[in-house]
C-alpha positions as CSV (number, residue, x, y, z in Angstrom):
1,M,-40.6,-6.6,-69.0
2,F,-39.4,-9.6,-66.9
3,I,-41.7,-12.0,-65.0
4,H,-39.9,-13.0,-61.7
5,N,-40.4,-16.6,-61.0
6,I,-36.8,-17.5,-59.7
7,D,-36.6,-20.4,-57.2
8,P,-35.0,-19.0,-54.0
9,V,-33.6,-22.6,-53.5
10,A,-30.3,-23.1,-55.5
11,I,-29.7,-26.8,-54.6
12,N,-32.1,-29.3,-53.1
13,F,-30.1,-32.5,-52.1
14,F,-32.1,-35.1,-50.2
15,N,-34.4,-32.4,-48.7
16,I,-31.4,-30.4,-47.7
17,E,-32.0,-26.9,-49.2
18,I,-29.1,-24.5,-50.0
19,R,-30.6,-21.1,-50.9
20,W,-29.2,-18.4,-53.2
21,Y,-29.3,-16.1,-50.1
22,S,-26.8,-18.2,-48.4
23,L,-24.5,-18.5,-51.4
24,A,-24.6,-14.8,-51.8
25,Y,-23.3,-14.2,-48.4
26,I,-20.6,-16.8,-48.9
27,A,-19.5,-15.4,-52.2
28,G,-19.3,-11.9,-50.8
29,I,-17.3,-12.9,-47.8
30,L,-14.8,-15.0,-49.7
31,L,-14.3,-12.3,-52.5
32,G,-14.0,-9.6,-49.9
33,W,-11.3,-11.6,-48.1
34,F,-9.4,-12.2,-51.4
35,F,-9.4,-8.5,-52.3
36,S,-8.5,-7.3,-48.9
37,K,-5.4,-9.3,-49.0
38,R,-4.5,-7.9,-52.3
39,I,-5.3,-4.3,-51.2
40,I,-3.0,-4.9,-48.2
41,E,-0.2,-6.0,-50.4
42,N,-0.6,-3.1,-52.6
43,L,-0.7,-0.5,-49.9
44,N,2.2,-2.1,-48.1
45,S,4.3,-2.0,-51.4
46,N,3.6,1.7,-51.7
47,N,4.3,2.5,-48.1
48,K,1.0,4.1,-47.7
49,L,0.1,2.6,-44.3
50,E,1.6,0.6,-41.5
51,K,2.9,-2.6,-42.7
52,I,0.3,-5.3,-42.2
53,N,0.5,-9.0,-42.7
54,P,-2.1,-9.9,-45.3
55,K,-2.6,-13.2,-43.3
56,I,-4.2,-11.1,-40.6
57,F,-7.5,-11.3,-42.5
58,D,-7.4,-15.1,-42.3
59,E,-7.9,-14.7,-38.5
60,L,-10.3,-11.8,-38.9
61,I,-12.7,-13.6,-41.1
62,P,-14.6,-15.5,-38.4
63,Y,-15.1,-12.3,-36.4
64,L,-16.6,-10.6,-39.5
65,V,-18.8,-13.5,-40.2
66,L,-20.2,-13.5,-36.7
67,G,-20.4,-9.6,-36.9
68,I,-22.4,-9.7,-40.1
69,I,-24.8,-12.4,-39.1
70,I,-25.5,-11.4,-35.6
71,G,-25.6,-7.6,-36.3
72,G,-27.5,-7.9,-39.5
73,R,-30.1,-10.2,-38.1
74,L,-30.6,-8.3,-34.8
75,G,-30.7,-5.2,-36.7
76,Y,-33.5,-6.4,-38.8
77,V,-35.5,-7.9,-35.9
78,I,-35.2,-4.8,-33.7
79,I,-35.5,-2.0,-36.3
80,Y,-37.8,-3.5,-38.9
81,N,-40.0,-6.3,-37.4
82,L,-39.8,-6.4,-33.7
83,E,-43.5,-7.1,-33.0
84,Y,-43.5,-10.2,-35.2
85,Y,-40.4,-11.7,-33.7
86,L,-41.6,-11.1,-30.2
87,K,-44.3,-13.4,-31.1
88,N,-42.2,-15.9,-33.1
89,L,-38.9,-16.1,-31.2
90,L,-37.6,-19.1,-33.1
91,N,-38.0,-17.5,-36.4
92,I,-35.2,-15.1,-35.4
93,F,-32.7,-17.9,-36.2
94,F,-34.2,-18.7,-39.7
95,I,-31.8,-16.4,-41.4
96,W,-31.9,-18.3,-44.6
97,E,-35.4,-17.1,-45.2
98,G,-34.1,-13.5,-45.6
99,G,-34.4,-10.6,-43.2
100,M,-31.0,-8.8,-42.7
101,S,-30.4,-5.3,-41.9
102,F,-27.4,-3.6,-43.6
103,H,-27.0,-1.0,-40.9
104,G,-27.3,-3.8,-38.2
105,G,-24.6,-5.7,-40.0
106,L,-22.4,-2.5,-40.3
107,I,-22.6,-2.1,-36.4
108,G,-21.9,-5.8,-36.0
109,I,-18.7,-5.5,-38.2
110,I,-17.4,-2.4,-36.4
111,I,-17.8,-4.2,-33.0
112,A,-16.1,-7.3,-34.3
113,V,-13.3,-5.2,-35.7
114,I,-12.8,-3.3,-32.5
115,I,-12.6,-6.6,-30.5
116,F,-10.2,-8.1,-33.0
117,C,-7.9,-5.1,-33.2
118,K,-7.5,-4.7,-29.5
119,K,-6.8,-8.4,-29.2
120,N,-4.1,-8.1,-31.8
121,N,-2.9,-4.6,-31.0
122,I,-3.8,-3.2,-34.5
123,K,-5.1,0.2,-35.2
124,T,-8.9,-0.2,-35.8
125,F,-9.3,2.3,-38.6
126,I,-6.6,0.7,-40.8
127,I,-8.8,-2.6,-40.8
128,L,-12.0,-0.6,-41.2
129,D,-10.7,1.3,-44.2
130,I,-9.7,-1.9,-46.0
131,I,-13.1,-3.5,-45.1
132,S,-14.8,-0.3,-46.6
133,I,-13.2,-0.9,-49.9
134,V,-14.4,-4.4,-50.1
135,A,-17.8,-4.2,-48.4
136,P,-19.7,-3.2,-51.6
137,I,-18.8,-6.6,-53.0
138,G,-20.9,-8.2,-50.2
139,I,-23.6,-5.5,-50.8
140,F,-23.8,-6.4,-54.5
141,F,-24.3,-10.0,-53.9
142,G,-26.8,-9.4,-51.0
143,R,-28.9,-7.2,-53.2
144,I,-28.9,-9.8,-55.9
145,A,-30.0,-12.3,-53.4
146,N,-32.8,-10.0,-52.5
147,F,-33.9,-9.9,-56.1
148,I,-33.9,-13.7,-56.4
149,N,-36.0,-13.9,-53.1
150,G,-38.4,-11.3,-54.6
151,E,-38.2,-9.2,-51.5
152,L,-37.4,-5.5,-51.0
153,Y,-39.2,-4.9,-54.3
154,G,-39.8,-1.6,-55.9
155,K,-42.8,0.6,-56.5
156,L,-45.2,0.3,-59.5
157,T,-43.8,1.5,-62.8
158,K,-44.7,1.6,-66.5
159,G,-41.0,1.6,-67.7
160,S,-39.5,-0.9,-69.8
161,L,-37.3,-2.1,-66.8
162,G,-40.4,-3.2,-64.9
163,V,-40.5,-6.6,-63.3
164,I,-43.6,-8.6,-62.3
165,F,-43.0,-10.3,-58.9
166,Q,-45.4,-13.1,-59.0
167,N,-45.0,-13.7,-55.4
168,I,-46.4,-10.2,-54.7
169,D,-48.9,-9.4,-57.5
170,N,-49.1,-9.0,-61.3
171,N,-48.0,-5.3,-61.5
172,L,-45.0,-3.9,-63.0
173,R,-42.4,-2.8,-60.4
174,H,-39.1,-1.2,-60.3
175,P,-36.3,-3.9,-59.8
176,S,-35.0,-1.8,-56.8
177,Q,-32.9,-4.5,-55.7
178,L,-30.7,-4.5,-59.0
179,Y,-30.6,-0.6,-58.8
180,E,-29.2,-0.9,-55.4
181,A,-26.7,-3.7,-56.5
182,T,-25.5,-1.6,-59.1
183,A,-25.1,1.7,-57.2
184,E,-24.3,0.5,-53.6
185,G,-22.3,-2.4,-54.8
186,L,-20.5,-2.2,-58.1
187,L,-20.4,1.6,-58.5
188,L,-19.3,2.3,-54.8
189,F,-16.6,-0.5,-55.1
190,L,-15.2,1.2,-58.1
191,I,-15.2,4.8,-56.7
192,L,-13.5,3.5,-53.5
193,C,-10.9,1.5,-55.5
194,F,-10.1,4.5,-57.5
195,F,-9.9,6.8,-54.5
196,A,-7.9,4.5,-52.2
197,L,-5.6,2.7,-54.5
198,K,-4.4,5.5,-57.0
199,K,-0.6,5.9,-56.9
200,K,-0.5,9.5,-55.4
201,Y,-3.0,8.7,-52.6
202,I,-1.6,9.5,-49.2
203,Y,-3.2,7.1,-46.8
204,R,-4.9,8.8,-43.8
205,S,-6.6,6.6,-41.3
206,G,-10.4,6.8,-41.2
207,I,-10.9,8.7,-44.5
208,T,-11.9,5.9,-46.7
209,S,-14.2,4.6,-43.8
210,G,-15.9,8.1,-43.8
211,L,-16.1,8.2,-47.6
212,F,-17.8,4.8,-47.7
213,L,-20.4,5.9,-45.1
214,I,-21.2,9.2,-47.1
215,L,-21.4,7.5,-50.6
216,Y,-23.3,4.5,-49.5
217,S,-25.9,6.6,-47.5
218,F,-26.3,8.9,-50.5
219,F,-27.0,6.0,-52.9
220,R,-29.4,4.3,-50.4
221,F,-31.4,7.5,-49.7
222,F,-32.0,8.3,-53.3
223,L,-32.7,4.7,-54.3
224,E,-35.3,4.3,-51.5
225,Y,-37.6,6.5,-53.6
226,F,-37.9,3.6,-56.1
227,R,-38.5,0.9,-53.4
228,E,-41.7,0.0,-51.5
229,P,-41.4,0.9,-47.8
230,D,-41.6,-2.2,-45.4
231,V,-45.2,-3.0,-45.1
232,Q,-45.0,-3.4,-41.3
233,I,-43.4,0.1,-40.9
234,G,-44.6,2.3,-43.9
235,Y,-43.3,5.9,-44.1
236,L,-42.1,8.0,-41.3
237,M,-42.4,11.7,-40.8
238,L,-41.9,13.8,-43.8
239,K,-42.6,10.7,-46.1
240,I,-39.1,9.2,-45.5
241,T,-38.5,5.6,-44.9
242,T,-36.7,3.9,-42.0
243,G,-33.8,3.1,-44.5
244,Q,-33.6,6.8,-45.4
245,L,-33.5,8.0,-41.8
246,L,-30.7,5.6,-41.0
247,S,-28.8,6.7,-44.0
248,L,-29.0,10.4,-43.0
249,I,-27.5,9.4,-39.7
250,M,-24.9,7.5,-41.5
251,F,-24.2,10.3,-43.9
252,F,-23.5,12.8,-41.1
253,V,-21.3,10.5,-39.1
254,G,-19.3,10.0,-42.3
255,I,-18.9,13.8,-42.6
256,V,-17.9,14.2,-39.0
257,L,-15.3,11.2,-39.3
258,I,-13.6,12.8,-42.3
259,Y,-13.6,16.2,-40.8
260,K,-11.9,15.0,-37.6
261,K,-9.4,12.7,-39.5
262,K,-8.3,15.4,-41.7
């Protein structure tokens, strides 16, 4: 049993608060940028895709940051809590308090990459495939930040892994954020690296992106059963959550993408 009483503020300097949530996003972006350049160098050396200058990601990062922040925030506002934010418009900008949608962030990244690739005359799926490999790094840190914030907490449990989130109640709950960090972050990253970076792999544009969509949505759909549904939404038809519905859509998009690309 673990009693959760972690302060979401990492640094408080002269009333300037730096939260773990913000640091998690920074860490995910920086590590993703670093590994992306290494992946490009590896693929270039094995002639597995069109030659790309690793420095291209230096120019891409601002696009990705805007895509993640704008897409993730608007996704959460529109999909998960529209009624609240229509009454509190200024709170839409308080992203340091939490409230980001993965699926919204995903759409934001795709739009940002399309704009960047058209501007620089690069094939879109080559960049999306590379981002797909490193995206689980950001997901991992994001879920850790969710755990620190005590949000997206799990259902009641009697198991030894149970956590008491004091900001919620005094009941033992599944640390669903840590489950997701492990599966959607660490495990997904290892699988995609093994698949896309093995020596005999023949690069096909879009396949890695499709595999990411399928595996992420599979993990997310399953782990939603350990997580409390959003209070303001609850369950949808057939007792599935909004996250599960979006994951189903994402799963079938991944299958169609791989089918068409192969």
